[in-house]
N, C-alpha and C positions, 0 to 999 in steps of 0.2 A: 504492499499498501503507499502510496506516492506521501511524503512527510514536505509540512510547508513550514516556518518559523512562527512560532507567536511572538507576542509584544516581548515576552520576556527571555526571545533570544531562542529556545529550546523549540523541537522541532514534535509538529503535531501533523495526524493525517489529514492529508486535503479528501476531503469527504461532498461538500456541498457546494454550488455555485458562489454563494457568500463567500466562502474561504479563497476561491479563486483568486492568483495574482491579478490585478489592476491590466498590465498587457493582454488579459484573456478578457478582462469587462471590457474596455476602453478600445480593442483593438487597433494599439496602438502606444510604442516604444521606441526606446534605443535596442541597434543590435545587441548593446552587449547586454541590457535587459534581457532581451528574447534568447538570447544566447546561454545565458544563465539558468535561464526557465528551462529550457531543453536540457541541458546536461541534469538538472534535476528530475525530472520526468521516468516514467517506466519503460524500461523497453516492449516491444509487442511483437510477437512474432507473424509469420505469416496469416495464418490461420485468422487469427483479429480481423486481418484487412479484408478478408474477402466482401465483394458486395458493392453496393454503389455508394458512393459520398458526396455530399454539399460540401462545398468549398468557399471560403472568404480569406480574403489576405491580410496581414496584420502588417501594419504600416509602421518603417523606422526607419526611413528616408532612401530606402531603396528606389532604384529608376522605375520599377514594373509594380509600384505601390497603387494600386487603383485600376492599373490599367484592363488587370482581367474583369473585373467585374464590369467596366466599361463597356467589355465589348459581351456581356452577359454570360459572366464564366458559373457553368452551374457546380461542375466538382470533376471527380474522380471517379473509375468502376474498374475492380481487378477482379475476377473473372477466375483465373488461377495463373500458376508462378510463370506462365509464358504469355498470357494473354490481359493487358491491361492496354485501360485506355485511359491515359492520361489530361487527356483533354477533352471535358465535356462541355457544350454551351447550349443556351437555354436561343430556342427560334422565336419570331415572334409572335406563333400563336402556342407558344407554353413545350413546342417540343423538344425532346434532348436530342441533340445529334455529337456525333465526336470529328473530332480535330485533328489531323496531324500534323504535330510543332514542327516549327521551320527557322532552322540557321541562322536565314539573312534576317528577318524579323525580329529574330533573338539579339541580336546584332546591330541590328538600328535602334531598339528600344534600349541597350544600351549605353550606346551613341549619342543618340537625340532622343533623349530624355520626352517623351512625349506627354504635353499638357494634360491632367485630367478634365478634360471637358466636354461636357453631352454633345459637343460638335464634333465632335474625332467619332460618338459612336457609330455612325450609319460606314465610316472606314474600315471601321474594326468588326461590324457585318462583314460586310464585303470581302475582308481577308478571312472569316472565318470560313465564309459559305467559298472560298476558292479551297481551302484545305481540306474540308469536309473528306470523312474517311469511314471504311468500316472496319478494316486491319488495324489489329494490335502493333499500338507506338510504343510498349515498354515492356519489362518485365519484373517480377517481384521475386527479391535474394534478401536473405537476412545477411547484413554487410557492418562491418565496424563504422563506426563514424565518433567523432569526440570521445573516443575511449568507452563506446559501450556497443554489442552486435544490437539490430534492430532490425527490423520488418525496414528494404528501401527498394524504392521502385525506381531502375535501372532505362531510360531512356535508349530504343532503338538506334536511333541520328542524332540526337545530343549529345554533347558530354555533360549531361546532367546527372545527378543524382537526387532523389527527394528521400532523406531519412524522416522516418517516424516516431515518435513518443506518445507514450498514453497519457491523455488529462484524465479521463473517463471510460468506464464503457462502452461509450457513444461519439469519442469523439480523442484524437490524438491531432498532436502538433507537432507541424512539417517543417524542414528544413531545403529550401532548394539549392544544390553547391555544385554552381555551376561555374566550372573549369574556368573561363573566360571572366568572370568575375569576383573579388577578392570578398566582394559585400554579400552576405547568403542572403535569401528571399524567403520570407516565413508567411506560414499559412494555417490556417485549421481545418480540420476535413470531418466532418458530423454524419456518423455514420444514417442512412438516408433506411426505415423500415418500413415495410408494408409492400415491399417489391414483391413484384412475380416472380 
């Protein structure tokens, strides 16, 4: 069970949302705060990750902050170790579709941080439409990151690993480790229940 510091500095179990660190409640903080939280959380195994997950970013000053949400990012889906859909988006009628990640787009975002302006929404929707796919775009493996072995999503065509740690039974804290960026990107995934 995860332990969080009490007012007196001792550690006690993190059991309710009222005890969650502020970065999880507000969705923003520093990179250092996010890494410290990530390092304290429990690891997860592959079985824990199966299914569809709804995602949201944590704002830490990363060039990608808010960009996925602007494009109507839905989340991720883990079918089996070889079949993972890392980018699910919501369409105009609420349909969920899969998108193939693109290295050139990632490099552009990091070099020319795009403003989080609703005017960019049509452009991002167009990009998503161009990269629609039904093919798996990643794998899931147990890998070590920051001193602990936990479930990690490995993109097929990008130098990116997403490592996951457990917040609770239905939420994980994710860190995107991109080879071309020294600053990690953080996000939360919440398990979608009642899926067919």
